[in-house]
MIFI-555218 format. One record per atom (N, C-alpha, C, CB): residue in three letters; atom name; y, x, z. Coordinates in nm, 4 decimals, decimal comma, padded with zeros to 6 digits. Glycine has a CB too. Example, Ala and Ser with C-alpha at 12.3 -4.5 7.8 and 13.67 -1.06 7.14 Angstrom:
// MIFI-555218
+-----+----+----------+----------+----------+
:   r :  a :       py :       px :       pz :
+-----+----+----------+----------+----------+
: Ala :  N : -00,5690 :  01,3190 :  00,7800 :
: Ala : CA : -00,4500 :  01,2300 :  00,7800 :
: Ala :  C : -00,3300 :  01,3200 :  00,7800 :
: Ala : CB : -00,4473 :  01,1308 :  00,9046 :
: Ser :  N : -00,2250 :  01,2850 :  00,7080 :
: Ser : CA : -00,1060 :  01,3670 :  00,7140 :
: Ser :  C :  00,0030 :  01,2900 :  00,7870 :
: Ser : CB : -00,0598 :  01,4084 :  00,5725 :
+-----+----+----------+----------+----------+
END
This chain:
// MIFI-555218
+-----+----+----------+----------+----------+
:   r :  a :       py :       px :       pz :
+-----+----+----------+----------+----------+
: Met :  N :  00,0626 :  00,3257 : -00,5026 :
: Met : CA :  00,0312 :  00,3426 : -00,3626 :
: Met :  C :  00,1551 :  00,3057 : -00,2821 :
: Met : CB : -00,0155 :  00,4879 : -00,3321 :
: Val :  N :  00,1318 :  00,2367 : -00,1713 :
: Val : CA :  00,2405 :  00,2051 : -00,0789 :
: Val :  C :  00,2019 :  00,2624 :  00,0571 :
: Val : CB :  00,2672 :  00,0493 : -00,0708 :
: Leu :  N :  00,2900 :  00,3430 :  00,1142 :
: Leu : CA :  00,2705 :  00,3984 :  00,2473 :
: Leu :  C :  00,3686 :  00,3285 :  00,3403 :
: Leu : CB :  00,2907 :  00,5543 :  00,2489 :
: Tyr :  N :  00,3165 :  00,2639 :  00,4430 :
: Tyr : CA :  00,3986 :  00,1899 :  00,5376 :
: Tyr :  C :  00,4177 :  00,2698 :  00,6656 :
: Tyr : CB :  00,3357 :  00,0539 :  00,5687 :
: Ser :  N :  00,5416 :  00,2871 :  00,7075 :
: Ser : CA :  00,5716 :  00,3537 :  00,8341 :
: Ser :  C :  00,5451 :  00,2587 :  00,9498 :
: Ser : CB :  00,7179 :  00,4030 :  00,8371 :
: Glu :  N :  00,5398 :  00,3142 :  01,0709 :
: Glu : CA :  00,5128 :  00,2348 :  01,1916 :
: Glu :  C :  00,6142 :  00,1202 :  01,2022 :
: Glu : CB :  00,5184 :  00,3246 :  01,3193 :
: Pro :  N :  00,5684 : -00,0056 :  01,2093 :
: Pro : CA :  00,6586 : -00,1202 :  01,2208 :
: Pro :  C :  00,7042 : -00,1414 :  01,3645 :
: Pro : CB :  00,5905 : -00,2464 :  01,1688 :
: Asp :  N :  00,8069 : -00,2230 :  01,3820 :
: Asp : CA :  00,8539 : -00,2589 :  01,5162 :
: Asp :  C :  00,7461 : -00,3344 :  01,5941 :
: Asp : CB :  00,9815 : -00,3442 :  01,5072 :
: Asp :  N :  00,6717 : -00,4191 :  01,5250 :
: Asp : CA :  00,5680 : -00,5012 :  01,5886 :
: Asp :  C :  00,4372 : -00,4879 :  01,5092 :
: Asp : CB :  00,6129 : -00,6516 :  01,5969 :
: Pro :  N :  00,3510 : -00,3926 :  01,5470 :
: Pro : CA :  00,2277 : -00,3714 :  01,4721 :
: Pro :  C :  00,1378 : -00,4953 :  01,4607 :
: Pro : CB :  00,1507 : -00,2614 :  01,5358 :
: Asp :  N :  00,1315 : -00,5766 :  01,5660 :
: Asp : CA :  00,0481 : -00,6970 :  01,5605 :
: Asp :  C :  00,1002 : -00,7955 :  01,4564 :
: Asp : CB :  00,0424 : -00,7645 :  01,6981 :
: His :  N :  00,2332 : -00,8132 :  01,4523 :
: His : CA :  00,2916 : -00,9015 :  01,3510 :
: His :  C :  00,2631 : -00,8477 :  01,2114 :
: His : CB :  00,4438 : -00,9163 :  01,3725 :
: Phe :  N :  00,2788 : -00,7164 :  01,1922 :
: Phe : CA :  00,2527 : -00,6555 :  01,0624 :
: Phe :  C :  00,1116 : -00,6898 :  01,0173 :
: Phe : CB :  00,2722 : -00,5025 :  01,0684 :
: Arg :  N :  00,0122 : -00,6585 :  01,1009 :
: Arg : CA : -00,1277 : -00,6827 :  01,0638 :
: Arg :  C : -00,1536 : -00,8298 :  01,0309 :
: Arg : CB : -00,2204 : -00,6382 :  01,1768 :
: Asp :  N : -00,1073 : -00,9185 :  01,1191 :
: Asp : CA : -00,1311 : -01,0614 :  01,0990 :
: Asp :  C : -00,0637 : -01,1118 :  00,9723 :
: Asp : CB : -00,0816 : -01,1409 :  01,2192 :
: Tyr :  N :  00,0632 : -01,0801 :  00,9554 :
: Tyr : CA :  00,1370 : -01,1272 :  00,8387 :
: Tyr :  C :  00,0787 : -01,0694 :  00,7102 :
: Tyr : CB :  00,2849 : -01,0903 :  00,8506 :
: Tyr :  N :  00,0471 : -00,9420 :  00,7141 :
: Tyr : CA : -00,0052 : -00,8736 :  00,5959 :
: Tyr :  C : -00,1336 : -00,9405 :  00,5473 :
: Tyr : CB : -00,0308 : -00,7250 :  00,6266 :
: Val :  N : -00,2247 : -00,9672 :  00,6401 :
: Val : CA : -00,3544 : -01,0243 :  00,6033 :
: Val :  C : -00,3440 : -01,1725 :  00,5679 :
: Val : CB : -00,4536 : -01,0056 :  00,7170 :
: Thr :  N : -00,2653 : -01,2486 :  00,6425 :
: Thr : CA : -00,2634 : -01,3941 :  00,6210 :
: Thr :  C : -00,1604 : -01,4419 :  00,5190 :
: Thr : CB : -00,2375 : -01,4627 :  00,7508 :
: His :  N : -00,0573 : -01,3613 :  00,4926 :
: His : CA :  00,0475 : -01,4049 :  00,3985 :
: His :  C :  00,0638 : -01,3125 :  00,2778 :
: His : CB :  00,1795 : -01,4148 :  00,4709 :
: His :  N :  00,0680 : -01,1814 :  00,3020 :
: His : CA :  00,0966 : -01,0892 :  00,1917 :
: His :  C : -00,0239 : -01,0702 :  00,0988 :
: His : CB :  00,1401 : -00,9542 :  00,2472 :
: Leu :  N : -00,1398 : -01,0440 :  00,1550 :
: Leu : CA : -00,2567 : -01,0208 :  00,0692 :
: Leu :  C : -00,2931 : -01,1412 : -00,0178 :
: Leu : CB : -00,3754 : -00,9836 :  00,1544 :
: Pro :  N : -00,2742 : -01,2660 :  00,0275 :
: Pro : CA : -00,2969 : -01,3777 : -00,0655 :
: Pro :  C : -00,2064 : -01,3730 : -00,1890 :
: Pro : CB : -00,2757 : -01,5090 :  00,0067 :
: Leu :  N : -00,0875 : -01,3158 : -00,1759 :
: Leu : CA : -00,0032 : -01,2966 : -00,2948 :
: Leu :  C : -00,0658 : -01,1921 : -00,3872 :
: Leu : CB :  00,1405 : -01,2535 : -00,2539 :
: Val :  N : -00,1171 : -01,0860 : -00,3273 :
: Val : CA : -00,1790 : -00,9791 : -00,4053 :
: Val :  C : -00,3013 : -01,0312 : -00,4813 :
: Val : CB : -00,2192 : -00,8622 : -00,3135 :
: Val :  N : -00,3780 : -01,1195 : -00,4186 :
: Val : CA : -00,4974 : -01,1763 : -00,4834 :
: Val :  C : -00,4601 : -01,2438 : -00,6152 :
: Val : CB : -00,5673 : -01,2777 : -00,3896 :
: Asn :  N : -00,3455 : -01,3089 : -00,6210 :
: Asn : CA : -00,3023 : -01,3804 : -00,7417 :
: Asn :  C : -00,2167 : -01,2967 : -00,8363 :
: Asn : CB : -00,2257 : -01,5027 : -00,7023 :
: Trp :  N : -00,1964 : -01,1713 : -00,8027 :
: Trp : CA : -00,1123 : -01,0820 : -00,8823 :
: Trp :  C : -00,1873 : -01,0412 : -01,0086 :
: Trp : CB : -00,0709 : -00,9566 : -00,8001 :
: Pro :  N : -00,1356 : -01,0741 : -01,1265 :
: Pro : CA : -00,2061 : -01,0358 : -01,2492 :
: Pro :  C : -00,1853 : -00,8869 : -01,2783 :
: Pro : CB : -00,1574 : -01,1212 : -01,3690 :
: Gly :  N : -00,2912 : -00,8207 : -01,3183 :
: Gly : CA : -00,2764 : -00,6818 : -01,3611 :
: Gly :  C : -00,3611 : -00,5792 : -01,2893 :
: Gly : CB : -00,1384 : -00,6435 : -01,3469 :
: Pro :  N : -00,3669 : -00,5798 : -01,1559 :
: Pro : CA : -00,4469 : -00,4752 : -01,0916 :
: Pro :  C : -00,5951 : -00,4858 : -01,1280 :
: Pro : CB : -00,4305 : -00,4827 : -00,9400 :
: Leu :  N : -00,6546 : -00,3708 : -01,1589 :
: Leu : CA : -00,7988 : -00,3653 : -01,1847 :
: Leu :  C : -00,8749 : -00,3653 : -01,0529 :
: Leu : CB : -00,8354 : -00,2400 : -01,2682 :
: Ala :  N : -00,8129 : -00,3065 : -00,9514 :
: Ala : CA : -00,8708 : -00,3009 : -00,8174 :
: Ala :  C : -00,7576 : -00,2745 : -00,7197 :
: Ala : CB : -00,9823 : -00,1906 : -00,8068 :
: Trp :  N : -00,7761 : -00,3144 : -00,5941 :
: Trp : CA : -00,6790 : -00,2827 : -00,4897 :
: Trp :  C : -00,7515 : -00,2721 : -00,3572 :
: Trp : CB : -00,5666 : -00,3894 : -00,4826 :
: Arg :  N : -00,6899 : -00,1989 : -00,2639 :
: Arg : CA : -00,7482 : -00,1774 : -00,1325 :
: Arg :  C : -00,6371 : -00,1423 : -00,0340 :
: Arg : CB : -00,8559 : -00,0655 : -00,1369 :
: Tyr :  N : -00,6665 : -00,1601 :  00,0941 :
: Tyr : CA : -00,5673 : -00,1284 :  00,1968 :
: Tyr :  C : -00,6385 : -00,0812 :  00,3227 :
: Tyr : CB : -00,4775 : -00,2514 :  00,2275 :
: Ser :  N : -00,5625 : -00,0209 :  00,4126 :
: Ser : CA : -00,6183 :  00,0212 :  00,5402 :
: Ser :  C : -00,5085 :  00,0296 :  00,6448 :
: Ser : CB : -00,6900 :  00,1564 :  00,5265 :
: Phe :  N : -00,5457 : -00,0059 :  00,7679 :
: Phe : CA : -00,4580 :  00,0137 :  00,8829 :
: Phe :  C : -00,5004 :  00,1377 :  00,9617 :
: Phe : CB : -00,4593 : -00,1109 :  00,9739 :
: Asp :  N : -00,6039 :  00,2046 :  00,9168 :
: Asp : CA : -00,6568 :  00,3226 :  00,9860 :
: Asp :  C : -00,6169 :  00,4498 :  00,9115 :
: Asp : CB : -00,8109 :  00,3139 :  00,9991 :
: Val :  N : -00,4893 :  00,4825 :  00,9144 :
: Val : CA : -00,4372 :  00,5985 :  00,8423 :
: Val :  C : -00,4265 :  00,7158 :  00,9392 :
: Val : CB : -00,2986 :  00,5670 :  00,7773 :
: Thr :  N : -00,4997 :  00,8212 :  00,9102 :
: Thr : CA : -00,4926 :  00,9422 :  00,9920 :
: Thr :  C : -00,4804 :  01,0629 :  00,9007 :
: Thr : CB : -00,6172 :  00,9554 :  01,0842 :
: Ala :  N : -00,4204 :  01,1677 :  00,9534 :
: Ala : CA : -00,4111 :  01,2927 :  00,8804 :
: Ala :  C : -00,5275 :  01,3818 :  00,9230 :
: Ala : CB : -00,2740 :  01,3628 :  00,9056 :
: Val :  N : -00,5810 :  01,4559 :  00,8308 :
: Val : CA : -00,6893 :  01,5487 :  00,8610 :
: Val :  C : -00,6295 :  01,6884 :  00,8652 :
: Val : CB : -00,8054 :  01,5390 :  00,7554 :
: Ser :  N : -00,6420 :  01,7534 :  00,9786 :
: Ser : CA : -00,5880 :  01,8875 :  00,9950 :
: Ser :  C : -00,6827 :  01,9900 :  00,9347 :
: Ser : CB : -00,5632 :  01,9182 :  01,1432 :
: Pro :  N : -00,6268 :  02,0979 :  00,8807 :
: Pro : CA : -00,7128 :  02,2045 :  00,8293 :
: Pro :  C : -00,7957 :  02,2660 :  00,9425 :
: Pro : CB : -00,6282 :  02,3132 :  00,7596 :
: Pro :  N : -00,9139 :  02,3166 :  00,9139 :
: Pro : CA : -00,9941 :  02,3807 :  01,0176 :
: Pro :  C : -00,9163 :  02,4927 :  01,0869 :
: Pro : CB : -01,1237 :  02,4360 :  00,9577 :
: Gly :  N : -00,9253 :  02,4975 :  01,2181 :
: Gly : CA : -00,8565 :  02,6005 :  01,2948 :
: Gly :  C : -00,7111 :  02,5698 :  01,3249 :
: Gly : CB : -00,8642 :  02,7284 :  01,2225 :
: Ser :  N : -00,6605 :  02,4561 :  01,2736 :
: Ser : CA : -00,5205 :  02,4195 :  01,2955 :
: Ser :  C : -00,5027 :  02,3588 :  01,4336 :
: Ser : CB : -00,4723 :  02,3211 :  01,1875 :
: Ala :  N : -00,3871 :  02,3825 :  01,4925 :
: Ala : CA : -00,3554 :  02,3229 :  01,6221 :
: Ala :  C : -00,2992 :  02,1821 :  01,6056 :
: Ala : CB : -00,2556 :  02,4107 :  01,6982 :
: Thr :  N : -00,2711 :  02,1414 :  01,4834 :
: Thr : CA : -00,2170 :  02,0090 :  01,4562 :
: Thr :  C : -00,3217 :  01,9029 :  01,4881 :
: Thr : CB : -00,1712 :  01,9976 :  01,3094 :
: Lys :  N : -00,2775 :  01,7939 :  01,5506 :
: Lys : CA : -00,3700 :  01,6887 :  01,5935 :
: Lys :  C : -00,4031 :  01,5874 :  01,4847 :
: Lys : CB : -00,3125 :  01,6167 :  01,7109 :
: Gly :  N : -00,3363 :  01,5896 :  01,3738 :
: Gly : CA : -00,3647 :  01,4927 :  01,2698 :
: Gly :  C : -00,2773 :  01,3691 :  01,2769 :
: Gly : CB : -00,5069 :  01,4527 :  01,2767 :
: Asp :  N : -00,1602 :  01,3816 :  01,3397 :
: Asp : CA : -00,0681 :  01,2684 :  01,3441 :
: Asp :  C : -00,0168 :  01,2398 :  01,2035 :
: Asp : CB :  00,0499 :  01,2962 :  01,4412 :
: Thr :  N :  00,0124 :  01,1154 :  01,1781 :
: Thr : CA :  00,0682 :  01,0764 :  01,0490 :
: Thr :  C :  00,1842 :  00,9806 :  01,0728 :
: Thr : CB : -00,0402 :  01,0111 :  00,9580 :
: Pro :  N :  00,2858 :  00,9851 :  00,9884 :
: Pro : CA :  00,3968 :  00,8908 :  01,0043 :
: Pro :  C :  00,3658 :  00,7531 :  00,9467 :
: Pro : CB :  00,5210 :  00,9461 :  00,9384 :
: Tyr :  N :  00,2448 :  00,7335 :  00,8956 :
: Tyr : CA :  00,2122 :  00,6091 :  00,8285 :
: Tyr :  C :  00,1206 :  00,5202 :  00,9109 :
: Tyr : CB :  00,1487 :  00,6379 :  00,6962 :
: Phe :  N :  00,1526 :  00,3941 :  00,9110 :
: Phe : CA :  00,0787 :  00,2916 :  00,9847 :
: Phe :  C : -00,0302 :  00,2281 :  00,8974 :
: Phe : CB :  00,1750 :  00,1834 :  01,0362 :
: Ala :  N :  00,0019 :  00,2096 :  00,7695 :
: Ala : CA : -00,0905 :  00,1435 :  00,6773 :
: Ala :  C : -00,0698 :  00,1991 :  00,5369 :
: Ala : CB : -00,0703 : -00,0109 :  00,6790 :
: Val :  N : -00,1689 :  00,1745 :  00,4526 :
: Val : CA : -00,1620 :  00,2181 :  00,3134 :
: Val :  C : -00,2198 :  00,1079 :  00,2245 :
: Val : CB : -00,2387 :  00,3529 :  00,2927 :
: Phe :  N : -00,1634 :  00,0958 :  00,1048 :
: Phe : CA : -00,2127 :  00,0027 :  00,0024 :
: Phe :  C : -00,2216 :  00,0806 : -00,1276 :
: Phe : CB : -00,1188 : -00,1244 : -00,0127 :
: Glu :  N : -00,3309 :  00,0613 : -00,2004 :
: Glu : CA : -00,3477 :  00,1240 : -00,3306 :
: Glu :  C : -00,3872 :  00,0174 : -00,4326 :
: Glu : CB : -00,4540 :  00,2372 : -00,3246 :
: Ala :  N : -00,3352 :  00,0299 : -00,5529 :
: Ala : CA : -00,3749 : -00,0589 : -00,6622 :
: Ala :  C : -00,3959 :  00,0256 : -00,7871 :
: Ala : CB : -00,2676 : -00,1706 : -00,6872 :
: Asp :  N : -00,4993 : -00,0081 : -00,8619 :
: Asp : CA : -00,5300 :  00,0606 : -00,9870 :
: Asp :  C : -00,4923 : -00,0301 : -01,1038 :
: Asp : CB : -00,6807 :  00,1003 : -00,9936 :
: Phe :  N : -00,4290 :  00,0293 : -01,2044 :
: Phe : CA : -00,3905 : -00,0427 : -01,3255 :
: Phe :  C : -00,4456 :  00,0321 : -01,4459 :
: Phe : CB : -00,2355 : -00,0581 : -01,3356 :
: Ala :  N : -00,4611 : -00,0368 : -01,5567 :
: Ala : CA : -00,5138 :  00,0247 : -01,6788 :
: Ala :  C : -00,4250 :  00,1398 : -01,7245 :
: Ala : CB : -00,5262 : -00,0799 : -01,7907 :
: Asp :  N : -00,2945 :  00,1222 : -01,7127 :
: Asp : CA : -00,1994 :  00,2259 : -01,7531 :
: Asp :  C : -00,0614 :  00,1894 : -01,6993 :
: Asp : CB : -00,1960 :  00,2422 : -01,9088 :
: Ala :  N :  00,0369 :  00,2737 : -01,7273 :
: Ala : CA :  00,1725 :  00,2522 : -01,6766 :
: Ala :  C :  00,2330 :  00,1220 : -01,7297 :
: Ala : CB :  00,2619 :  00,3702 : -01,7142 :
: Ala :  N :  00,2028 :  00,0868 : -01,8533 :
: Ala : CA :  00,2567 : -00,0370 : -01,9105 :
: Ala :  C :  00,1999 : -00,1590 : -01,8380 :
: Ala : CB :  00,2250 : -00,0452 : -02,0615 :
: Ala :  N :  00,0721 : -00,1557 : -01,8040 :
: Ala : CA :  00,0106 : -00,2672 : -01,7313 :
: Ala :  C :  00,0717 : -00,2790 : -01,5918 :
: Ala : CB : -00,1428 : -00,2482 : -01,7214 :
: Met :  N :  00,1002 : -00,1660 : -01,5280 :
: Met : CA :  00,1623 : -00,1694 : -01,3963 :
: Met :  C :  00,3042 : -00,2264 : -01,4062 :
: Met : CB :  00,1648 : -00,0280 : -01,3340 :
: Ala :  N :  00,3785 : -00,1837 : -01,5052 :
: Ala : CA :  00,5152 : -00,2333 : -01,5223 :
: Ala :  C :  00,5157 : -00,3838 : -01,5479 :
: Ala : CB :  00,5850 : -00,1597 : -01,6378 :
: Ala :  N :  00,4229 : -00,4318 : -01,6300 :
: Ala : CA :  00,4145 : -00,5753 : -01,6578 :
: Ala :  C :  00,3763 : -00,6525 : -01,5320 :
: Ala : CB :  00,3127 : -00,6028 : -01,7699 :
: Ala :  N :  00,2842 : -00,5983 : -01,4530 :
: Ala : CA :  00,2432 : -00,6647 : -01,3290 :
: Ala :  C :  00,3599 : -00,6711 : -01,2313 :
: Ala : CB :  00,1236 : -00,5914 : -01,2647 :
: Arg :  N :  00,4348 : -00,5633 : -01,2187 :
: Arg : CA :  00,5487 : -00,5617 : -01,1262 :
: Arg :  C :  00,6582 : -00,6580 : -01,1717 :
: Arg : CB :  00,6057 : -00,4195 : -01,1139 :
: Ala :  N :  00,6734 : -00,6757 : -01,3024 :
: Ala : CA :  00,7779 : -00,7634 : -01,3566 :
: Ala :  C :  00,7369 : -00,9108 : -01,3560 :
: Ala : CB :  00,8125 : -00,7209 : -01,4983 :
: Ser :  N :  00,6088 : -00,9382 : -01,3356 :
: Ser : CA :  00,5608 : -01,0763 : -01,3373 :
: Ser :  C :  00,6150 : -01,1536 : -01,2169 :
: Ser : CB :  00,4066 : -01,0799 : -01,3381 :
: Glu :  N :  00,6015 : -01,2851 : -01,2226 :
: Glu : CA :  00,6453 : -01,3701 : -01,1110 :
: Glu :  C :  00,5786 : -01,3266 : -00,9803 :
: Glu : CB :  00,6133 : -01,5186 : -01,1401 :
: Tyr :  N :  00,4476 : -01,3066 : -00,9829 :
: Tyr : CA :  00,3779 : -01,2658 : -00,8607 :
: Tyr :  C :  00,4157 : -01,1246 : -00,8183 :
: Tyr : CB :  00,2275 : -01,2749 : -00,8806 :
: Gly :  N :  00,4385 : -01,0378 : -00,9145 :
: Gly : CA :  00,4824 : -00,9024 : -00,8806 :
: Gly :  C :  00,6151 : -00,9041 : -00,8074 :
: Gly : CB :  00,4936 : -00,8171 : -01,0060 :
: Gln :  N :  00,7060 : -00,9887 : -00,8513 :
: Gln : CA :  00,8360 : -01,0021 : -00,7849 :
: Gln :  C :  00,8210 : -01,0646 : -00,6466 :
: Gln : CB :  00,9314 : -01,0866 : -00,8705 :
: Arg :  N :  00,7299 : -01,1617 : -00,6343 :
: Arg : CA :  00,7050 : -01,2239 : -00,5028 :
: Arg :  C :  00,6426 : -01,1243 : -00,4056 :
: Arg : CB :  00,6130 : -01,3468 : -00,5178 :
: Val :  N :  00,5486 : -01,0431 : -00,4548 :
: Val : CA :  00,4860 : -00,9400 : -00,3716 :
: Val :  C :  00,5915 : -00,8434 : -00,3204 :
: Val : CB :  00,3774 : -00,8639 : -00,4507 :
: Ala :  N :  00,6769 : -00,7955 : -00,4089 :
: Ala : CA :  00,7806 : -00,6991 : -00,3703 :
: Ala :  C :  00,8798 : -00,7604 : -00,2717 :
: Ala : CB :  00,8551 : -00,6484 : -00,4944 :
: Ala :  N :  00,9217 : -00,8833 : -00,2949 :
: Ala : CA :  01,0193 : -00,9482 : -00,2070 :
: Ala :  C :  00,9618 : -00,9761 : -00,0688 :
: Ala : CB :  01,0678 : -01,0781 : -00,2694 :
: Asp :  N :  00,8317 : -00,9940 : -00,0599 :
: Asp : CA :  00,7676 : -01,0278 :  00,0674 :
: Asp :  C :  00,7604 : -00,9095 :  00,1648 :
: Asp : CB :  00,6281 : -01,0798 :  00,0415 :
: Val :  N :  00,7713 : -00,7887 :  00,1168 :
: Val : CA :  00,7586 : -00,6691 :  00,2012 :
: Val :  C :  00,8557 : -00,6723 :  00,3188 :
: Val : CB :  00,7824 : -00,5431 :  00,1182 :
: Ala :  N :  00,9747 : -00,7224 :  00,2992 :
: Ala : CA :  01,0748 : -00,7275 :  00,4068 :
: Ala :  C :  01,0316 : -00,8165 :  00,5231 :
: Ala : CB :  01,2074 : -00,7773 :  00,3519 :
: Asn :  N :  00,9343 : -00,9034 :  00,5009 :
: Asn : CA :  00,8896 : -00,9951 :  00,6056 :
: Asn :  C :  00,7961 : -00,9319 :  00,7089 :
: Asn : CB :  00,8211 : -01,1115 :  00,5428 :
: Tyr :  N :  00,7483 : -00,8108 :  00,6830 :
: Tyr : CA :  00,6555 : -00,7482 :  00,7779 :
: Tyr :  C :  00,6752 : -00,5974 :  00,7934 :
: Tyr : CB :  00,5145 : -00,7748 :  00,7346 :
: Ala :  N :  00,7297 : -00,5293 :  00,6946 :
: Ala : CA :  00,7387 : -00,3827 :  00,6956 :
: Ala :  C :  00,8708 : -00,3350 :  00,7553 :
: Ala : CB :  00,7230 : -00,3276 :  00,5535 :
: Thr :  N :  00,8912 : -00,3622 :  00,8834 :
: Thr : CA :  01,0178 : -00,3262 :  00,9486 :
: Thr :  C :  01,0371 : -00,1752 :  00,9609 :
: Thr : CB :  01,0245 : -00,3892 :  01,0864 :
: Gly :  N :  00,9292 : -00,0974 :  00,9499 :
: Gly : CA :  00,9401 :  00,0480 :  00,9556 :
: Gly :  C :  00,9692 :  00,1101 :  00,8204 :
: Gly : CB :  00,8139 :  00,1065 :  01,0111 :
: Gly :  N :  00,9695 :  00,0287 :  00,7169 :
: Gly : CA :  00,9940 :  00,0784 :  00,5820 :
: Gly :  C :  00,8654 :  00,1054 :  00,5067 :
: Gly : CB :  01,0768 :  00,2038 :  00,5872 :
: Ala :  N :  00,8804 :  00,1271 :  00,3787 :
: Ala : CA :  00,7661 :  00,1525 :  00,2920 :
: Ala :  C :  00,8068 :  00,2515 :  00,1837 :
: Ala : CB :  00,7133 :  00,0207 :  00,2294 :
: Val :  N :  00,7142 :  00,3372 :  00,1480 :
: Val : CA :  00,7334 :  00,4326 :  00,0391 :
: Val :  C :  00,6370 :  00,3930 : -00,0722 :
: Val : CB :  00,7094 :  00,5818 :  00,0865 :
: Val :  N :  00,6901 :  00,3677 : -00,1919 :
: Val : CA :  00,6077 :  00,3310 : -00,3061 :
: Val :  C :  00,5947 :  00,4532 : -00,3962 :
: Val : CB :  00,6686 :  00,2094 : -00,3837 :
: Leu :  N :  00,4717 :  00,4905 : -00,4258 :
: Leu : CA :  00,4439 :  00,6050 : -00,5122 :
: Leu :  C :  00,3743 :  00,5579 : -00,6382 :
: Leu : CB :  00,3580 :  00,7102 : -00,4392 :
: His :  N :  00,4204 :  00,6069 : -00,7537 :
: His : CA :  00,3556 :  00,5787 : -00,8812 :
: His :  C :  00,3119 :  00,7124 : -00,9388 :
: His : CB :  00,4512 :  00,5011 : -00,9802 :
: Tyr :  N :  00,1903 :  00,7170 : -00,9901 :
: Tyr : CA :  00,1411 :  00,8408 : -01,0493 :
: Tyr :  C :  00,0221 :  00,8104 : -01,1396 :
: Tyr : CB :  00,1018 :  00,9428 : -00,9396 :
: Pro :  N :  00,0058 :  00,8869 : -01,2458 :
: Pro : CA : -00,1152 :  00,8709 : -01,3260 :
: Pro :  C : -00,2289 :  00,9432 : -01,2553 :
: Pro : CB : -00,0952 :  00,9257 : -01,4714 :
: Ala :  N : -00,3407 :  00,8762 : -01,2378 :
: Ala : CA : -00,4555 :  00,9368 : -01,1709 :
: Ala :  C : -00,5288 :  01,0305 : -01,2651 :
: Ala : CB : -00,5510 :  00,8289 : -01,1187 :
: Gln :  N : -00,5686 :  01,1430 : -01,2147 :
: Gln : CA : -00,6454 :  01,2421 : -01,2880 :
: Gln :  C : -00,7811 :  01,2565 : -01,2204 :
: Gln : CB : -00,5705 :  01,3788 : -01,2943 :
: Gly :  N : -00,8761 :  01,3095 : -01,2866 :
: Gly : CA : -01,0023 :  01,3402 : -01,2215 :
: Gly :  C : -01,1198 :  01,2656 : -01,2809 :
: Gly : CB : -00,9928 :  01,3097 : -01,0766 :
: Gly :  N : -01,2258 :  01,2615 : -01,2034 :
: Gly : CA : -01,3477 :  01,2011 : -01,2515 :
: Gly :  C : -01,4232 :  01,1323 : -01,1418 :
: Gly : CB : -01,4339 :  01,3031 : -01,3157 :
: Thr :  N : -01,5518 :  01,1293 : -01,1548 :
: Thr : CA : -01,6366 :  01,0639 : -01,0574 :
: Thr :  C : -01,7338 :  01,1651 : -00,9991 :
: Thr : CB : -01,7119 :  00,9458 : -01,1205 :
: Ala :  N : -01,7888 :  01,1314 : -00,8860 :
: Ala : CA : -01,8844 :  01,2220 : -00,8201 :
: Ala :  C : -02,0224 :  01,2018 : -00,8742 :
: Ala : CB : -01,8849 :  01,2012 : -00,6694 :
+-----+----+----------+----------+----------+
END
């Protein structure tokens, strides 16, 4: 998962991300599935006075078969290109989270 903070230029972020960055992701070997959103909001607990503000502008998620598949994808040529490209649009910074998913289906 990648959490992107508010960029200096949100319009540039959106345009660059969709027209330049995601085409790199399409060719990235390894992910079983991936998704992204620019509509990141926090959900406040019922009865909370918090409005649901979030420090994140966008989110990206990718699913891999296992940790070894993720490591191989990140080490690949496209994985390195994907990582290097982040500086071209994510002026607010990015937080990358790795975790094994637990759970089931509904």
